[in-house]
C-alpha positions as CSV (number, residue, x, y, z in Angstrom):
1,M,0.0,0.0,0.0
2,Y,2.9,2.3,0.9
3,Y,4.5,1.8,-2.6
4,S,1.2,2.2,-4.3
5,T,0.6,5.6,-2.7
6,L,4.2,6.6,-3.4
7,N,3.8,5.6,-7.1
8,K,0.6,7.7,-7.4
9,L,2.3,10.7,-5.8
10,L,5.2,10.4,-8.3
11,Q,2.7,10.2,-11.2
12,L,0.9,13.3,-10.0
13,F,4.3,15.1,-9.6
14,V,5.3,14.2,-13.1
15,A,1.9,15.3,-14.5
16,L,2.1,18.7,-12.7
17,A,5.8,19.2,-13.7
18,T,4.9,18.5,-17.4
19,K,2.1,21.1,-17.3
20,F,4.3,23.6,-15.5
21,F,7.1,23.4,-18.1
22,S,4.6,23.5,-20.9
23,F,3.1,26.6,-19.4
24,T,6.4,28.4,-18.9
25,N,7.6,27.4,-22.3
26,N,4.4,28.9,-23.8
27,I,5.1,32.1,-21.9
28,F,8.7,32.1,-23.1
29,M,7.5,31.6,-26.7
30,D,5.0,34.4,-26.4
31,Q,7.6,36.8,-25.0
32,N,10.0,36.0,-27.9
33,A,7.4,35.8,-30.6
34,V,8.3,37.6,-33.8
35,F,5.3,39.5,-35.3
36,T,5.3,39.6,-39.1
37,D,2.9,39.4,-42.0
38,M,5.7,38.6,-44.4
39,A,5.9,35.0,-45.6
40,V,9.6,35.3,-46.5
41,E,10.3,35.9,-42.9
42,F,8.6,32.8,-41.4
43,C,9.5,30.2,-44.0
44,R,12.0,29.5,-46.8
45,H,11.2,30.8,-50.3
46,K,10.4,28.3,-53.1
47,H,11.5,30.3,-56.1
48,H,13.9,33.1,-56.5
49,K,14.5,35.6,-59.3
50,D,16.7,38.7,-59.4
51,D,16.8,41.2,-62.2
52,G,19.1,43.6,-60.4
53,L,16.2,45.9,-59.3
54,I,13.6,43.4,-58.1
55,R,14.1,40.2,-56.2
56,Y,11.2,37.8,-56.5
57,Y,10.4,35.2,-53.9
58,E,7.5,32.7,-53.8
59,V,6.5,30.6,-50.8
60,E,3.7,28.0,-50.5
61,V,2.3,27.2,-47.1
62,D,0.6,23.8,-46.9
63,E,-1.6,22.5,-44.2
64,A,1.2,20.9,-42.2
65,M,3.2,24.1,-42.3
66,S,0.1,26.2,-41.5
67,K,-0.5,24.3,-38.3
68,K,3.2,24.6,-37.3
69,L,3.5,28.3,-38.0
70,G,0.0,29.4,-37.3
71,K,-0.1,31.1,-40.8
72,P,-2.9,30.6,-43.4
73,C,-2.5,28.1,-46.2
74,G,-1.8,29.5,-49.7
75,K,0.8,30.9,-52.1
76,Y,2.8,34.1,-51.2
77,A,4.8,36.1,-53.7
78,T,7.2,38.8,-52.5
79,L,8.8,41.5,-54.7
80,E,11.7,43.1,-52.9
81,T,13.1,46.4,-54.2
82,T,14.9,49.4,-52.7
83,A,13.4,51.8,-55.4
84,V,10.8,53.3,-53.0
85,I,13.0,53.6,-50.0
86,N,15.7,55.3,-52.1
87,G,13.3,57.5,-54.0
88,E,14.2,56.1,-57.4
89,N,11.1,57.3,-59.2
90,K,12.4,56.4,-62.7
91,E,12.4,52.8,-61.7
92,Y,8.8,52.7,-60.5
93,T,7.5,51.7,-63.9
94,R,9.5,48.4,-63.7
95,V,8.1,47.7,-60.3
96,I,4.6,48.4,-61.5
97,D,5.1,46.0,-64.4
98,A,6.4,43.3,-62.2
99,L,3.5,43.7,-59.7
100,T,1.0,43.7,-62.6
101,S,2.3,40.4,-63.9
102,C,2.1,39.0,-60.3
103,L,-1.5,40.1,-59.9
104,K,-2.6,38.8,-63.2
105,S,-1.1,35.4,-62.3
106,Y,-2.9,35.3,-58.9
107,C,-6.2,36.5,-60.5
108,N,-5.9,34.4,-63.7
109,G,-9.3,34.3,-65.5
110,C,-10.9,36.9,-63.3
111,G,-12.4,39.7,-65.4
112,K,-14.6,41.4,-62.8
113,V,-12.6,42.7,-59.9
114,L,-13.5,44.4,-56.7
115,A,-10.6,46.3,-55.1
116,V,-10.8,47.0,-51.4
117,G,-8.6,49.5,-49.6
118,L,-8.4,48.5,-45.9
119,G,-7.0,50.6,-43.0
120,N,-7.5,53.9,-41.3
121,P,-7.2,56.8,-43.7
122,D,-6.5,59.2,-40.8
123,L,-3.5,57.2,-39.5
124,T,-0.7,57.6,-42.1
125,A,1.1,54.3,-41.5
126,D,-2.3,52.5,-41.9
127,A,-3.6,54.6,-44.8
128,L,-2.1,52.5,-47.7
129,G,-5.4,51.0,-48.7
130,D,-7.2,54.3,-48.7
131,R,-4.4,55.9,-50.8
132,V,-4.5,53.1,-53.4
133,F,-8.3,53.4,-53.5
134,K,-8.1,57.1,-54.4
135,R,-5.8,56.3,-57.4
136,L,-7.8,53.5,-59.0
137,S,-9.4,54.0,-62.4
138,V,-12.7,52.3,-61.8
139,N,-14.9,51.5,-64.9
140,R,-17.8,49.2,-63.7
141,H,-20.2,52.1,-64.1
142,L,-19.2,52.5,-67.7
143,S,-19.5,48.8,-68.6
144,A,-22.4,47.6,-66.5
145,N,-25.0,48.4,-69.2
146,G,-22.8,47.3,-72.0
147,G,-22.5,43.7,-71.1
148,N,-18.7,43.9,-70.6
149,D,-17.3,40.9,-68.7
150,K,-14.3,42.8,-67.5
151,Y,-14.3,45.8,-65.1
152,L,-12.8,47.2,-62.0
153,C,-14.8,48.6,-59.0
154,A,-13.5,49.7,-55.6
155,L,-14.5,50.6,-52.1
156,T,-12.8,51.5,-48.8
157,P,-14.7,50.3,-45.6
158,N,-12.6,52.4,-43.2
159,V,-12.2,50.9,-39.7
160,L,-14.6,49.5,-37.2
161,G,-13.9,52.3,-34.7
162,M,-15.0,54.9,-37.3
163,T,-18.0,53.2,-38.9
164,G,-19.2,50.8,-36.2
165,I,-19.4,48.2,-38.9
166,E,-16.9,45.3,-39.5
167,S,-15.0,45.5,-42.7
168,F,-16.1,41.9,-43.5
169,D,-19.8,42.9,-43.3
170,I,-19.3,45.8,-45.7
171,I,-17.2,43.9,-48.2
172,S,-19.4,40.7,-48.2
173,A,-22.5,42.8,-48.7
174,V,-21.0,44.7,-51.7
175,A,-19.6,41.4,-53.1
176,D,-23.0,39.8,-53.0
177,R,-24.4,42.7,-54.9
178,V,-21.7,43.3,-57.6
179,K,-20.7,39.6,-57.9
180,P,-17.0,40.0,-58.8
181,D,-14.8,37.2,-60.0
182,A,-12.1,38.2,-57.5
183,I,-11.6,40.6,-54.6
184,V,-8.2,42.3,-54.3
185,V,-7.6,43.6,-50.8
186,I,-4.9,46.2,-50.1
187,D,-3.5,46.8,-46.6
188,A,-0.4,47.8,-44.7
189,L,1.6,45.0,-43.2
190,T,4.0,44.4,-40.2
191,A,7.6,43.2,-40.8
192,A,10.0,41.3,-38.6
193,A,12.9,43.4,-39.8
194,A,13.2,47.2,-39.8
195,N,15.1,47.2,-43.2
196,R,12.1,45.5,-44.9
197,I,9.8,48.6,-44.4
198,A,8.7,49.9,-47.8
199,T,11.0,47.5,-49.6
200,A,8.7,44.6,-50.2
201,F,5.3,44.1,-52.0
202,Q,3.6,40.9,-50.9
203,V,0.8,39.2,-53.0
204,T,-1.0,36.2,-51.6
205,D,-4.1,34.1,-52.4
206,S,-4.6,33.2,-48.7
207,G,-6.6,36.4,-48.0
208,I,-5.9,38.6,-45.0
209,T,-7.0,39.2,-41.4
210,P,-7.4,43.0,-40.9
211,G,-5.4,44.2,-37.9
212,S,-3.6,40.9,-37.3
213,G,-0.1,42.6,-37.6
214,V,-0.9,44.8,-34.6
215,E,-2.7,42.2,-32.6
216,N,-6.1,43.6,-33.3
217,H,-7.6,40.7,-35.2
218,R,-10.9,41.2,-37.1
219,R,-12.9,38.7,-39.1
220,R,-10.7,37.1,-41.8
221,L,-11.2,38.0,-45.5
222,D,-10.6,35.0,-47.7
223,E,-12.2,32.8,-50.3
224,K,-13.8,30.6,-47.7
225,S,-15.5,33.5,-45.8
226,L,-16.4,35.6,-48.9
227,G,-17.1,32.9,-51.4
228,V,-15.0,34.7,-54.0
229,R,-11.3,34.3,-54.8
230,T,-9.5,36.8,-52.5
231,V,-6.0,38.1,-53.2
232,S,-4.3,40.5,-50.8
233,V,-1.6,43.0,-51.6
234,G,0.4,44.7,-49.0
235,V,3.6,46.5,-48.0
236,P,5.3,46.4,-44.6
237,L,5.2,49.9,-43.1
238,V,5.5,49.2,-39.3
239,V,7.6,47.1,-37.0
240,Y,7.5,46.4,-33.3
241,S,10.0,48.2,-31.1
242,S,11.1,44.7,-29.8
243,T,12.1,43.8,-33.4
244,I,14.5,46.8,-33.5
245,V,15.8,45.9,-30.0
246,R,16.4,42.3,-31.2
247,D,18.1,43.4,-34.4
248,Y,20.4,46.0,-32.9
249,C,20.9,45.1,-29.3
250,E,21.0,41.3,-29.7
251,C,18.3,40.9,-27.0
252,D,15.9,38.0,-27.5
253,S,13.3,38.9,-24.8
254,R,10.3,40.9,-25.6
255,P,9.7,44.0,-23.4
256,H,6.5,44.1,-21.3
257,C,5.4,47.4,-23.0
258,D,6.0,47.0,-26.7
259,M,5.4,49.8,-29.3
260,I,4.7,49.9,-33.0
261,V,7.3,52.0,-34.9
262,T,7.3,53.5,-38.3
263,P,9.7,55.8,-40.2
264,K,9.5,59.6,-39.9
265,D,9.0,59.9,-43.7
266,V,6.2,57.3,-43.7
267,D,3.9,59.8,-45.5
268,I,6.1,59.8,-48.5
269,L,6.6,56.0,-48.5
270,V,2.8,55.4,-48.3
271,E,2.1,57.7,-51.2
272,D,4.8,56.1,-53.4
273,C,3.8,52.5,-52.5
274,A,0.2,53.4,-53.1
275,S,1.0,54.8,-56.6
276,I,2.8,51.6,-57.5
277,I,0.1,49.3,-56.3
278,A,-2.7,51.4,-57.9
279,G,-0.7,51.5,-61.1
280,A,-0.4,47.7,-61.1
281,I,-4.1,47.2,-60.4
282,N,-5.1,49.6,-63.1
283,N,-2.8,47.9,-65.6
284,A,-4.1,44.4,-64.7
285,F,-7.8,45.1,-64.3
286,G,-8.7,48.7,-65.1
287,G,-7.8,48.9,-68.8
288,E,-5.5,51.8,-68.1
289,K,-1.9,51.2,-68.9
290,V,0.4,53.0,-66.4
291,R,3.9,53.4,-67.8
292,A,5.4,56.1,-65.5
293,Y,5.2,57.4,-62.0
């Protein structure tokens, strides 16, 4: 009886110890978590091209990798270039052409496109979607009565705090009405490296979760939830202060009070990135060929 009781106590101790170490390990992982929306930062790229100005990466996240990384399944394409951060306006046409080709590939066979600019237009670092929206050459109102099977329309749902309505509710309602072949969603992203800000354009068919990069998750926008092919386009414009500390101070622990940081010239970066994305969308779906910045 003595040995039986001792054995039960040992089993209980082992079970409690296992739960304790699992709990502390989860805390450790949370403290050292790297926040990023960029696929090239959380898994290896599948394809790589480099033409001297633009580096192209492609990543495919399958179900197994999705469960391991906590990232949505799908294909992710990343176009890296220093043209925007260095203000090389003459090179923007090449970036627009490359992004146009990428969008056409991800929206292959989709003639009717609804472009959605996410984010808060009153917060510069989050205004990418709104700035793209204002530059789009929409033409659905010109072709709706002509039986045209190809057109571009657009909307910007603002943010929940301003409208009191979830972005998903607005987008799904409009999509049910206009019945597009594809929805292209534009939003600012979060990076895991400060030097990636405004130097990468990511396109993915996995959709997007508004606010996920700043831990303010809203309802996900993807083909499953909207019933329409959903492609997202984004540029990293913010990083966490813990990311900068990790990169420059070689400190792995995350501070208790983290901050979201963006460059002082983010207003210029947003405008230039918006011009490139809008130019690519207009080229791909709007019927307007944009050749220069």
